[in-house]
C-alpha positions in Angstrom: 0.0 0.0 0.0 1.4 3.4 -1.0 1.8 5.9 1.8 4.3 8.4 0.1 3.3 11.6 -1.6 1.6 10.9 -4.9 1.8 13.1 -8.0 -1.0 13.1 -10.6 0.1 13.9 -14.2 -1.7 15.1 -17.3 0.7 14.3 -20.0 4.0 15.7 -18.7 2.3 18.3 -16.6 1.9 17.9 -12.8 -1.8 18.7 -12.1 -1.9 17.7 -8.4 0.4 16.6 -5.6 -1.2 14.5 -3.0 0.3 14.7 0.5 1.3 11.5 2.1 -0.8 10.0 5.0 1.9 11.0 7.4 1.9 14.6 6.1 -1.9 14.8 6.4 -1.8 13.6 10.0 1.1 15.9 10.8 -0.7 18.9 9.3 -3.7 18.2 11.6 -1.4 17.7 14.6 0.4 21.0 14.0 -2.9 22.9 13.8 -3.0 24.2 17.4 -6.8 24.6 17.4 -7.9 21.1 16.2 -8.5 19.0 19.2 -10.6 15.9 19.8 -11.4 12.2 20.5 -10.8 9.0 18.5 -13.2 6.1 19.3 -12.6 3.0 17.2 -14.3 -0.4 17.6 -13.7 -3.6 15.7 -10.5 -3.2 13.7 -8.0 -1.8 16.1 -7.1 1.8 16.6 -5.9 2.1 13.1 -6.7 5.7 12.4 -5.3 7.3 15.6 -2.1 5.2 15.1 -1.2 7.5 12.2 -1.6 10.6 14.3 0.5 9.2 17.2 3.3 8.3 14.8 3.3 11.6 12.8 4.5 13.6 15.8 2.9 16.4 17.8 -0.2 14.4 18.6 -0.5 15.7 22.1 -1.9 18.9 20.7 -4.6 17.0 18.8 -5.6 13.9 20.7 -7.7 14.5 23.9 -8.5 10.8 24.2 -8.2 7.6 22.1 -10.3 4.6 23.1 -11.6 1.3 21.8 -14.4 -0.4 23.8 -14.0 -3.9 22.3 -15.9 -5.8 24.9 -19.6 -5.7 24.1 -20.7 -5.1 27.7 -18.3 -2.2 28.0 -19.5 -0.8 24.7 -23.2 -1.1 25.8 -22.4 0.5 29.2 -20.8 3.5 27.4 -23.0 4.0 24.4 -26.2 2.2 25.3 -27.8 -1.0 24.0 -29.0 -1.2 20.4 -32.6 -2.3 19.8 -31.4 -4.9 17.2 -28.5 -6.0 19.4 -26.0 -5.3 16.6 -22.8 -3.1 16.9 -21.8 -2.4 13.3 -24.6 0.0 12.6 -25.2 3.6 11.8 -27.1 3.9 15.0 -24.1 2.8 17.0 -21.8 5.1 15.2 -24.2 8.1 15.8 -24.3 7.2 19.5 -20.5 7.1 19.6 -20.2 10.5 17.9 -22.8 12.1 20.1 -21.5 10.6 23.4 -17.8 11.5 22.8 -18.6 15.0 21.5 -20.7 15.6 24.6 -17.7 14.5 26.8 -15.3 16.8 25.2 -17.7 19.8 25.6 -18.4 18.9 29.3 -14.8 18.2 30.3 -13.0 21.0 28.5 -13.8 24.6 29.5 -14.4 27.0 26.7 -12.9 29.7 28.9 -9.7 27.7 29.1 -9.8 26.7 25.4 -11.6 29.6 23.6 -10.0 28.9 20.2 -10.2 25.1 20.1 -12.4 23.5 17.4 -13.4 20.2 18.7 -14.0 16.9 16.8 -14.9 13.3 17.4 -13.8 10.7 15.0 -15.4 7.2 15.3 -15.8 4.0 13.5 -17.5 0.7 14.2 -16.2 -2.1 12.0 -16.3 -5.8 11.3 -13.3 -7.1 9.4 -13.3 -10.3 7.4 -14.4 -13.4 9.3 -12.1 -16.4 9.9 -13.9 -18.5 7.3 -13.6 -15.6 4.8 -17.3 -15.9 3.9 -18.0 -12.2 4.8 -15.4 -9.7 3.7 -16.4 -7.1 6.4 -17.9 -3.7 6.5 -18.2 -0.7 8.8 -19.5 2.8 9.6 -17.0 5.7 9.8 -17.8 9.3 10.7 -16.6 12.6 12.1 -18.5 15.3 14.0 -16.5 18.5 14.1 -16.4 22.3 14.2 -14.8 24.7 11.8 -15.2 27.6 14.2 -15.2 27.4 18.0 -18.6 29.1 18.4 -20.5 27.3 15.6 -22.6 24.1 15.6 -21.1 20.8 14.7 -20.9 19.4 11.2 -21.1 15.7 10.5 -19.9 13.3 7.7 -21.0 9.7 8.0 -20.0 7.0 5.5 -20.5 3.2 5.1 -17.7 1.1 3.7 -17.3 -2.4 2.4 -13.9 -4.1 2.4 -12.8 -5.9 -0.8 -9.5 -7.2 0.5 -9.4 -10.7 2.0 -6.8 -10.2 4.7 -7.6 -8.7 8.1 -4.3 -6.8 8.4 -4.8 -5.2 4.9 -8.3 -4.2 5.9 -7.1 -2.6 9.1 -4.5 -0.6 7.1 -7.0 0.5 4.6 -9.3 1.6 7.4 -6.5 3.7 8.9 -5.7 5.4 5.6 -9.4 6.1 5.0 -9.8 7.6 8.5 -6.9 10.0 8.0 -8.3 11.1 4.6 -11.7 11.7 6.1 -10.4 13.9 9.0 -8.0 15.8 6.7 -10.8 16.3 4.1 -13.3 17.4 6.7 -11.0 20.2 7.8 -9.2 21.3 4.6 -11.7 20.3 1.8 -15.1 20.9 3.4 -15.9 23.8 1.0 -15.9 21.4 -2.0 -17.7 18.1 -0.9 -17.5 16.6 -4.4 -13.7 16.8 -4.4 -13.6 15.7 -0.8 -15.2 12.4 -1.9 -12.5 11.8 -4.4 -9.8 12.6 -1.8 -11.1 9.8 0.4 -9.3 7.4 -1.9 -5.9 9.1 -1.7 -3.3 6.3 -1.4 -6.1 3.7 -1.8 -7.4 1.8 -4.8 -11.0 1.0 -5.7 -10.3 -2.7 -5.4 -9.5 -2.2 -1.7 -12.6 -0.4 -0.5 -16.2 0.4 -1.5 -18.1 3.4 -0.2 -21.8 2.9 -0.7 -23.4 5.5 1.5 -22.5 9.0 2.6 -24.4 11.8 4.3 -23.3 15.3 5.1 -25.0 17.5 7.7 -24.4 20.7 9.7 -24.0 24.4 9.0 -21.1 24.0 6.5 -23.1 21.5 4.5 -26.5 23.3 4.7 -26.6 23.6 0.9 -25.4 20.0 0.2 -28.0 17.7 -1.3 -27.0 14.2 -0.2 -28.7 12.7 -3.3 -26.2 14.5 -5.4 -23.4 13.2 -3.2 -24.8 9.7 -3.8 -24.6 10.3 -7.5 -20.9 11.2 -7.1 -20.3 7.8 -5.5 -21.5 6.0 -8.5 -20.0 8.5 -11.0 -16.6 8.1 -9.4 -16.7 4.3 -9.4 -16.8 4.1 -5.6 -19.8 1.9 -5.6 -22.1 0.3 -8.2 -25.4 1.6 -6.8 -26.9 3.9 -4.3 -30.4 4.3 -2.9 -32.3 7.2 -1.4 -35.8 7.3 0.1 -38.8 9.5 -0.6 -37.4 12.1 1.8 -34.2 12.3 -0.1 -32.1 10.6 2.5 -29.3 8.3 1.5 -29.9 4.8 2.7 -27.6 1.8 3.2 -28.6 -0.6 0.4 -28.2 -3.7 2.6 -30.5 -2.2 5.2 -33.4 -1.5 2.8 -33.0 -4.6 0.5 -32.3 -7.3 3.1 -34.7 -10.2 2.6 -37.2 -8.1 0.7 -39.4 -9.0 -2.3 -38.2 -6.5 -4.9 -40.0 -5.1 -7.9 -37.8 -2.8 -10.0 -38.7 -0.4 -12.8 -35.9 1.0 -14.9 -36.4 4.2 -16.9 -35.1 7.6 -17.7 -38.2 9.2 -15.9 -37.4 12.4 -17.8 -40.1 13.3 -16.7 -42.1 10.5 -15.0 -45.2 10.1 -17.1 -48.6 8.3 -16.8 -47.0 5.4 -18.6 -44.5 4.9 -15.8 -47.1 5.1 -13.1 -49.5 2.9 -14.9 -46.7 0.3 -15.3 -45.8 0.6 -11.7 -49.3 0.3 -10.3 -50.4 -2.6 -12.5 -47.1 -4.6 -12.2 -47.2 -4.2 -8.4 -50.7 -5.6 -8.3 -49.5 -8.6 -10.3 -46.4 -9.0 -8.2 -48.3 -9.0 -4.9 -50.5 -11.7 -6.3 -47.5 -14.0 -6.6 -46.9 -16.8 -4.2 -45.0 -15.8 -1.0 -45.2 -12.1 -1.8 -46.8 -9.8 0.8 -47.1 -6.0 0.7 -45.4 -5.6 4.1 -42.2 -7.2 2.9 -42.2 -5.8 -0.6 -40.0 -2.9 -1.9 -40.5 -1.1 -5.2 -37.4 0.5 -6.7 -37.3 3.1 -9.4 -33.9 2.6 -11.0 -32.0 5.1 -13.2 -28.8 3.9 -14.8 -25.8 6.1 -15.1 -26.0 5.9 -18.9 -29.5 7.4 -18.7 -28.0 10.4 -16.9 -25.4 11.3 -19.5 -25.8 14.1 -21.9 -23.0 14.5 -24.5 -20.8 12.2 -22.5 -21.3 14.1 -19.3 -23.7 13.7 -16.4 -26.2 16.6 -16.2 -26.5 17.0 -12.4 -29.4 19.5 -12.6 -31.3 17.1 -14.8 -30.6 14.3 -12.3 -32.0 16.4 -9.4 -35.1 17.2 -11.5 -35.9 13.5 -11.9 -35.0 12.7 -8.3 -37.3 15.4 -6.9 -40.2 14.3 -9.0 -39.9 10.6 -8.0 -39.5 11.5 -4.4 -42.5 13.7 -4.5 -44.5 10.6 -5.7 -43.3 8.7 -2.6 -40.9 6.5 -4.5 -37.6 4.9 -3.5 -34.9 5.6 -6.1 -31.7 3.7 -7.0 -28.9 5.1 -9.2 -26.8 2.4 -10.7 -23.9 1.7 -13.0 -25.6 -1.4 -14.4 -26.3 -1.3 -18.1 -27.5 -4.9 -18.4 -30.5 -6.1 -16.5 -28.9 -9.3 -15.3 -26.4 -7.1 -13.2 -29.4 -5.5 -11.5 -30.7 -8.9 -10.5 -27.2 -10.0 -9.4 -27.0 -6.9 -7.2 -30.3 -7.5 -5.5 -29.4 -11.2 -5.0 -26.5 -10.1 -2.7 -29.1 -9.0 -0.2 -32.2 -11.1 -0.7 -33.3 -14.6 -1.8 -37.0 -13.5 -1.9 -39.1 -13.0 -5.1 -38.0 -10.4 -7.7 -39.8 -8.8 -10.6 -38.8 -6.4 -13.3 -41.4 -4.2 -14.9 -40.5 -2.9 -18.4 -41.8 -1.9 -21.8 -41.6 -4.1 -24.9 -38.7 -2.2 -26.4 -36.6 -2.9 -23.3 -37.4 -6.6 -23.5 -36.3 -6.7 -27.1 -33.0 -5.1 -26.1 -32.5 -7.8 -23.5 -32.5 -10.4 -26.3 -29.8 -8.5 -28.3 -26.6 -10.5 -28.2 -24.4 -7.4 -28.6 -24.8 -6.6 -24.9 -23.2 -9.9 -23.8 -20.1 -10.2 -26.0 -17.9 -9.5 -23.0 -19.2 -12.7 -21.2 -17.5 -16.0 -22.0 -20.9 -17.7 -22.0 -22.5 -14.9 -24.0 -26.3 -14.4 -23.8 -26.8 -17.8 -22.2 -24.6 -16.9 -19.3 -26.5 -13.6 -18.9 -29.9 -15.2 -19.0 -28.7 -17.8 -16.5 -28.0 -14.9 -14.1 -31.1 -13.1 -15.0 -33.6 -15.9 -14.7 -31.9 -18.5 -12.5 -34.0 -17.5 -9.5 -37.8 -17.1 -9.3 -37.9 -13.9 -11.2 -40.5 -12.6 -13.6 -40.7 -9.8 -16.2 -43.9 -7.8 -16.2 -44.3 -6.5 -19.7 -46.1 -3.2 -20.6 -47.3 -3.1 -24.2 -46.4 -0.5 -26.8 -47.8 0.7 -30.2 -45.6 -0.1 -33.2 -45.1 2.0 -36.3 -48.1 0.5 -37.9 -50.4 1.3 -35.0 -50.5 -2.3 -33.8 -50.2 -3.2 -30.1 -47.1 -5.2 -29.3 -46.9 -7.5 -26.3 -45.2 -10.7 -25.4 -47.1 -12.6 -28.0 -46.4 -10.3 -30.9 -43.0 -8.7 -30.2 -40.2 -9.6 -32.6 -36.7 -10.7 -31.5 -33.7 -11.7 -33.7 -34.3 -15.1 -35.4 -31.5 -16.7 -33.5 -33.2 -15.7 -30.2 -36.7 -17.0 -31.1 -36.4 -20.3 -29.4 -34.6 -18.9 -26.4 -37.4 -16.3 -26.0 -40.1 -19.0 -26.4 -38.5 -21.0 -23.6 -38.7 -18.2 -21.1 -42.2 -17.2 -22.3 -43.4 -20.8 -22.1 -42.1 -21.1 -18.5 -43.9 -18.1 -17.3 -40.9 -15.8 -16.9 -42.4 -13.1 -19.1 -46.0 -12.1 -18.4 -48.1 -9.3 -20.0 -49.6 -6.4 -18.1 -53.1 -6.7 -19.6 -54.9 -4.2 -17.4 -53.3 -1.1 -18.9 -54.8 2.2 -19.9 -54.8 2.3 -23.8 -54.6 6.1 -23.8 -51.2 5.9 -22.2 -49.7 4.2 -25.2 -49.7 7.5 -27.0 -47.5 9.1 -24.3 -43.7 9.3 -24.9 -41.4 11.0 -22.3 -39.1 12.4 -25.0 -42.0 14.2 -26.6 -43.3 15.5 -23.2 -39.8 16.8 -22.4 -39.6 18.6 -25.7 -43.0 20.2 -25.2 -41.9 21.4 -21.7 -38.7 22.9 -22.9 -40.4 24.6 -25.8 -43.3 25.7 -23.7 -45.9 24.0 -25.9 -49.3 23.5 -24.3 -50.9 20.1 -23.6 -48.0 18.2 -21.8 -49.6 18.5 -18.4 -52.3 15.9 -19.2 -49.6 13.3 -20.0 -48.2 13.3 -16.4 -49.5 11.9 -13.1 -51.6 14.1 -10.9 -49.6 16.9 -9.3 -46.4 16.4 -11.3 -47.1 19.2 -13.7 -47.6 21.6 -10.8 -44.2 20.6 -9.3 -42.5 21.1 -12.7 -43.9 24.6 -13.1 -43.3 25.7 -9.5 -39.7 24.5 -9.5 -39.1 25.2 -13.2 -37.8 21.7 -13.9 -36.7 20.2 -17.2 -36.2 23.6 -18.8 -39.7 24.9 -18.0 -39.7 28.7 -18.0 -42.8 30.3 -16.5 -41.7 33.8 -17.8 -41.4 32.6 -21.4 -44.9 31.1 -21.3 -46.2 34.4 -19.8 -44.5 36.3 -22.7 -46.1 34.0 -25.3 -49.5 34.5 -23.8 -49.1 38.2 -24.0 
């Protein structure tokens, strides 16, 4: 693992020099105002070790502790309702408890210029049998000015290495990067995310959840930060709830029946909601599926967010706001192929799964060009897609001749006909029959064009209340002033 200063080049030109982990820790130590507590559980005191070794740590470290024994941990931080220790709740209690101690035990009169912090992590490294690679919660609660409220950064990590010692070292480097970034890169959270991987590689560590809060991050939308995680290759997928909060995927997907709808949702139309409502009814009618244990996911792939090769973040936020306003859970993923979505869900649940999609999407699934990178080609992909009890709920479409296309009339490549018939015959593809025929004339790309050009009539193509949100917040290029000028 590299710990020396790194230099990033663009051609022969130095564009950035990354300080070593020792230099980062030393800079923190030499700042006479930064002072706080390190509380680390589960993987050794790996982060604070760097600060002790860098020199000058007495000016930074008020206390370093590790309550490894569960009874000690419970006595200090309280008992978790679920009895677990590697949870966000436990991390939050650690941060709150230790921040309270430093405030109570150190007088502001004696230390008027001190900016306090608490760094904490609760981690499970790889088990002896190497079946579970390990994961953890890492966070910092800290001040930028002595008289201001605390800011907070909380992340969830998954280890990719298969050796305990390597995981411990990785955690230590990440911790230093987080503390350094919190103090010296807080004004640019997007760049701070990238700096978390200084002296680390993506094959060592995955960051799948992050949340910023506090006065310095008042204008930070955590959904946008989630997008950065996927965009930067730090994780394959992120999930946020209808309130816009980033959620740990494992927590929300665990043992759930999952119905997923993929789309651009640009904007969400009556077709999308009709597909959602009717497919959900069919899914809940399946054996062993109950509403209490079922989760619907609206998925947007990274490729659906790109415009001219770049991700349009404003466009992303427009879609996110609309879906959240409709009470939906949203997933942003880096999965182009559907089988990768099913693989991802399968890491967390063995319950029933369903994919709701339009005819054109199903036709694409049977296109061999998407599977040339697999040694087993399309058969390998379909084995991963349909190996479990998974169904496709198919929404019809109107073809160029005005005919309705469904699972019986769609056309796949001649080489794929028998393969398609096999899955159709075995009930893996079922039609959504109870659809609204009027919706077949609605196309999101036409709606989007009408909105941006302020053409009338697009409101009737959207679910109730959506047009009002678009107008009020001027989403998707809608300009109220332009429309007013045209009417005059």
